[in-house]
N, C-alpha and C positions, 0 to 999 in steps of 0.2 A: 516623732516627726519622720523618722526613717520609715516607720510602718506606713504612715500616710503616703509617703513618697512611693513605696513599693506598691501600695494599693492603686495609686494613680497610674503607675506604670502598667500594672496588670489590667486595669480598666482600659487603658489606651490600647494595649495589645489585643484585648478582647474586642474592642470596637473595630480595630483594624481587621481582625480575623472575620468578624461578622460582615464587614464591608466586602471582604474578599469572597465570602460565601454568597452574599446577596447579589453581587455583581453578575455572576454567570446566570443566576436565576432571572435577574432583570433582563439580561440579554436574550435568554431563551424566550421569556414572555414577549419581548419585543419582536423576536423572530416569528413567534406563533401568530402575533397580531398581523405582521407583514404578510405571512402566508395566507391568513384568513382573508386579508384585503385583496389577494390575488385569486381567490377562489372563483370558479365559474358561477355567474349569477344570471346569465341570460343566453338565449340561443337565437341565431339569425334564422328567421323563417322565410322571409322574402327580401330580395334586394335588387334594385335597378339603379344604375348610375354609380357615382364615385363617392366613397367615404374615406375618411382618414381617422384612424388607421384603416388600411384596406381590409375589408371583411369578405366573407363568402357564405353562401347559403349553407345552413346546418353546421356552422361553426360556433363554438361557445365563446362568450365574451366575459372577461374577468370583471369582478367587482372593482370599482374605482376607475374603469375605462371611460374616457370622454371621447365621444364620436362626433366628428364634424361631417355633416351630410351636405354634399354639394347642391347648388341650386338645380332643381329639376329632378334630383334623385329621391328615391323612396326606399324606406327601410322598415321592416316589421320584425319586432323582437318578442320572443316569448320570455317573460320574466319568471324565473323559477319559483321564488318564494310566494309571489302573489298569484301564480298560475293564470296569468293574463297575457294576451297578445296585444301589443300597442304598435300602431303604424305611424310613421313620421314622414314628413316631406320637408327637406331642407333643415337648416338650423343645426343645433348641437343637442346631443343626448348624453347625460351622465348615467352610467349604470352603477347602481349600488345594490347591496344585499336587500335593502328595504323596498326599492322600486326603481323606476326610470324617470329621471328628472329632465324636463324639457319645457320650452315655452308652449303655452296652449295653442298659439297660432300655428305651430309646427306639428301638432298632433292631429292626424287624420281620423283615427278611430281607436277605440278600446273594445276588446271583447274577451269573454272568458276563454281560457286555453286549457290544455291538459296539464296535469301535474306530473312532470317527468320523473322517472326513476332511473338510477344508474346501476349497471351491473359491471363491476370491474373484473377484468381478465388479465392475468399475468402470463405472458407468452415465453418467459425465460424457462430454460430447461427442456427436457424431452417432451413434455406435454403442457397443454394450457391449464391454468388453474383459475377457475371461476370464483369470483368473490360474491358476497351477499348483495342484496338489494339495498341501495341507499336512496331514500327519498330526498328530493331536492327541497321539499317544503315541510315535511312532517317526519320526525324521527320514527323509525320502526325497527324491529328486530330483523337481523339477516335472514334471508329465505333462500332455499335451494333453487327455486324457480323464479325466473324473471317474467313477470306478468306483462302482457300486452293485449290491447283490445283486438277484437277479431279483424278490424280494418285499421289497426294502429300503425303508426310510423315508428321505424327503428332507425336511429341515427347512430353512426359509428364514429367515435372520437378516439383520441389518444395517439401515441407516437406511431402506431402501426395502422392507423385508420386508412391511409392512402393505399395500403396493400390489399385491402379487401375488395374482391372483384365480383363475387357472386355468392349465393347461399342456397342451400337445399333445406327442406323441412321434412323431418322424419317423425313417424308416430312413436308411441311408447315401445313398440316391437322393432323399432328401427327400420320400418318399411318406408320407402320413399313416398311422400305425399305431394310435394311440389319440388321441381327440379330447376336448377340454374336460374334462380331469381336474380336479375342483374342488380348490382349495387351501384347506383348513380348518385353523384354529389354526396358520396359517402353515406348513403341512406337507402332504405328499401321500405316498402309498405306492404303489410299483409293484405291479401285480396278479399278478406271477409268470408271465405268459404269454409274455414276450419271451425268445427263445433267447439263451443266454449266449455270451460271447466274440464279440459282434458290436457294431459301433459304431452309435450312434443320436444323435439330437439332441433334447434336451428344450427345447421352445419355451415360455417362460413369458410369459404375458400380464399386463401391469401396468396398473393403473388410471391414466388420465391420460397414457399413453404409446402412441402409434400402433403402433410397431414392437415385436414381442415380443423378448425376450432369449433367445438360443439358447445352450445349454450342451451341448457334445459329451460324451456319456456312453458308458460301456462296461458291459455287463451281466456281472457276475461270479458265479461259483458259490460263492464264499467268503462265509460268514456274517460274517467279520470286516469285510467291506465293506458290512454291512447298513445302515449309517447314513451318509448324505451330507449335509453342511451346505453350503448355497449362501449365501454372504454377499454381499448386494446393497448396494453403497454408491454 
């Protein structure tokens, strides 16, 4: 009987230990799910009028966000996973990783959009550290160059996005190709003059930073790479 009692005690202790081990894992899993639910799922392409929460053109919208669009206001969102642009007039829109949920009466149009890619850049330390390409819709291996269409849009996001004021384009020999392209609404558009399938450097000038941030880019002929998101952190 004593043996049975000891075994019971051991089993109880084992169960308690297992619970203590599993609890942090469950908490971590819950945190991961919460982090995923806050991941960017859409980008504001056009906006007129009032929304709640307050949005701005070329700002990302997190998954799980519910947007109230005031009467007479218009909003166009590029949804990352579906690579589609949906325009709304009034009503409410819920942004999810799977799509944009709204009443049909408030949907003005749907059209194919570019599949954006993100290039993450860490600005901490003496120099900028560029990350790999992360597709918003399709997983792919990291690449040294950030691909963008010859007339593609480049949107700058992240904590340092508001500091970006202008950009230069340099060729592979670091000769100036285009100078002082203004960054407006935290974005700039390629002018379509650069030959495709060639490497370049996009040199971004930041307010309060002496050295520009250089991003190696490659010009693509594919319109699926028409939108490049540079995340400056």
